[in-house]
Every structure is written in structure tokens, then in C-alpha cells.
N, C-alpha and C positions, 0 to 999 in steps of 0.2 A: 292780514286781510280779514275784515269782519265778515261774518256769515249772514246770509240773507234770511235764512229760515231754520227753525228748530223742527217744525212739523210741516213739511211742504204741502201736505194735502189739506191743512186746516187754515182758517183765517186767524192769524196771530196778531195780538197787540203787545207791543213792548211797553213796559212801564218803568219809570225811574222817578226818583225824588231828589230834591236839593234843599239844603238848609237845615239838615238834621242837627249838625253840630254847632249851629249859630247861637249866639246869646240873645239875639233880637230878631224880630220879624217872623213871618209865617214860614211853615214848611210848604213847599210847592212840588206838585207832582204833575207829570204829563203821561199820556198814553197815545201811542201812534200805531196805526196799521199802514204798513207800506205795501205797494204792489209786489206781486211775486217776482222774484229774481231782481229786485231793485238793487241798483248800484249807484254810488256817488263817490267820486275820488277824494272828496274832503271829509266825508262823514266818519267821525271817530268819537270816542269818549269826550264829552264837552270839556273836561278838565285838561285835555291835551291840545285844545284848540285856542287860538287867539280870538279876541273880541270880533274882529272883522270877519274872520272865517265863520264864526258862529252866526253872525248877522246874515251872511250870504246863505248859510245852510238853513236858517230859519225860513227864509223866503222860499227856498227850494222844497223843503219838507212840507210846508203848508200848501204849496202848489201841487206837489206830487203825491202826497199821502192819500190813501183811500179815506182815511178819517184820522183826526187828531183832536186832542182836548187837553186843557190845562186847568188845574184846580189848586186851591190853597186852603190851609187850615191855620187859623190865627194863633198868635202867641198866647192869647187868653185860653184858647181851647187846648193848646199844647200843655199849659200849666194844669188844666183840669183833667185831661185824660192820659197824659204823658206823651213823650215824643214818639215812641214806637207806635202807639195806637194812632197818634195824629198822622204819622207817615202812611200807615195803612189806609186811614180814612181819606187822605188826600188822593191816594191812588184810586180808591173806590169812587170818589167823586169825579175824577177824570174819566174813568171807565163809564160812569153813568152818562156822560155827555157824548160819547162816541156815536156818530150817526150810522155806523156799520157795527153790527154785533160781532164781537170776536168769538172764536171757538176755542182758543187756547191763549194763555197769557204767559209772557216771558217777563219775569220780575228780576230787576237788579237787586242783588243782595242775597242773604241767606234765610230770610224769614218773610212770611206773608200771611195775611188773614184771608181765607178763601172768599171769593167773590162770586155770588150767584151760582155756586156749584160748578163753575167753569174749571176745567183742568188747568194747572199752571206748573211752571218750573222756575225755581229760584236759582239764579246763577250769580255767583260771586264775581265781581268785576265784569258783569254782563254788558256794561256800557262800552267795554273794550272788545267785546266778542260778537255781539249781534247788532245788526244795523237798526232794527226797530227800537231797541233799548237805547242805542246811541242817539237816535233821532229824538226820543223822549227826553234824554238828558240835555240835549241842546235847547229844546223848547222850554223846559223847566228852568234851566239856568238863566237863559236870556230874560225870561219873564221875571224871575226873582231879582236878578241884578238890576233890571230897570226899576222895579218897585223900590228896592233899597236905595237906589240913586235918588228917587223922588223923596223918600223919607229922609235922606241925608240933607236935602235942601231945607226941610222943616226942622231937623234936629242936628245942626252942625256941631262939630266937636268930638264926634265918635269915629270919624274916618270911614263912614259907611260907603262913601263913593268908591273906595278901594277894597275895604275888607268885607263889605256887604253883610256885616253882622257877625262875622266869625271872631273868635276870641284872640285878637291881636293885642300887642302892647298898647297901640294907639287907642283901640276901643276901650280897653280896661282903664287906661289913663283918663279917658273921657268920662267913664262911669265914676271914677274917684273924684274928678273935678266938678262934674255937673249933676251927678246922681243918675237915676234911671229914667227912661222915657215910658210912655204908655205901650211901647212896642217891645220892651225887654221881657224876657222870659224869667219870671220870678222863681220858677222851680229849678232853674239852672244855677250852677255856681258861677256867679257873675264876676266875682273877684276871688283871690286866693283864700280869703276868709269872708264869708257872707256878712260877718259882723261889721266889716268896713263900711258897708252900705248904710248902716243904721246908726253909726256912732255920731 
């Protein structure tokens, strides 16, 4: 069972990002502030949920949350500042948009760049432990999956409808056959040998 709060007396925002390990597309983060003692029978780490459950949850989260926001950092900026800094920036951009100011941040993972001097806690696999992080993971994943689906229509042949930019065999076969798109991360190892891209 997921926990509703880390600090019951403070307004908490849960933060999570998706797309860190992808070869293409942006990294996307979300921040969510849920009501105190919030419960939802479906809410869990987005990776454990089916597509239909995530869609249902997105509607409920957007309706029930005290505040929520989603932000992205492009593949070009990922190449410029590196994926770790891009992930932190995406979380900061999501927090910037919250209409309720949090007093404490719950961050999925083991590292975070401080935001506006707010206290925070990094929690490994936090999306499977805290409801607000799980809610953020659902919003971020749904947003990014939908975006990559639209890009898949523009750039067929990479399997983005199903792999959403992750390094599957189909994706890498597409890179070998078609080359890279404007949405590929050039700083990532797109193939087993980067030389394959330029031969």
C-alpha cells in the first residue's frame, strides 16, 4: 500500500520524471500535490499500470489534486546540459508551474538539485512508495507516451508507438536503416558503435 504523506504537517509535492534512458525525445517531469490522506485504489507506480488504468488515473489525478504540472526538456537541451541536469531542470520547471506552493518535496530517485531552498527527500523507487510521486509518474508517462506517439506518426520506422524512444532492437534497427531524426539524442550511444551512424 502506498503512503499518502512523508511530512503530514507540510504541503508536499511529489516529483517524478520519465524518459531518462530513451534515445529520442524529451525528458518529461511532473509535480503533484494531493489532498491530505488521499487514497486511490488504482494509484501505483506508472510502470506497473496498464494504459487504460493510467488514462483513468490521469483524469482522477487532474480532478482531485490540489495542484499539478507537467514540463519537458528537449533532446537538444539534453545534449547540451546532459541528461541528469535536464531531468532536474524538467522537475524544476514543473514545480514552477504549481498553483499551490509546496513546503516539502518528495523526489523519485537518489539525486536532486535543490529547488528554491525547499526541503526535500530523495526516495529510491519512490513511485512505488508514495502516492504523490506515483501520481506524478502517471502524468509524466502519459504525457510523454502521447507525445512520442505523435512523433511516431511523423517519423515511422523506429517503433516509437510501442517503445516510445527507448533503446529496443526495433528502434536501433530503424536508426541503422533510416539514420537519425531531429529528435534523437546525439550525446547518447544510439548504436553499439556510434561510428555506424556516420559510415
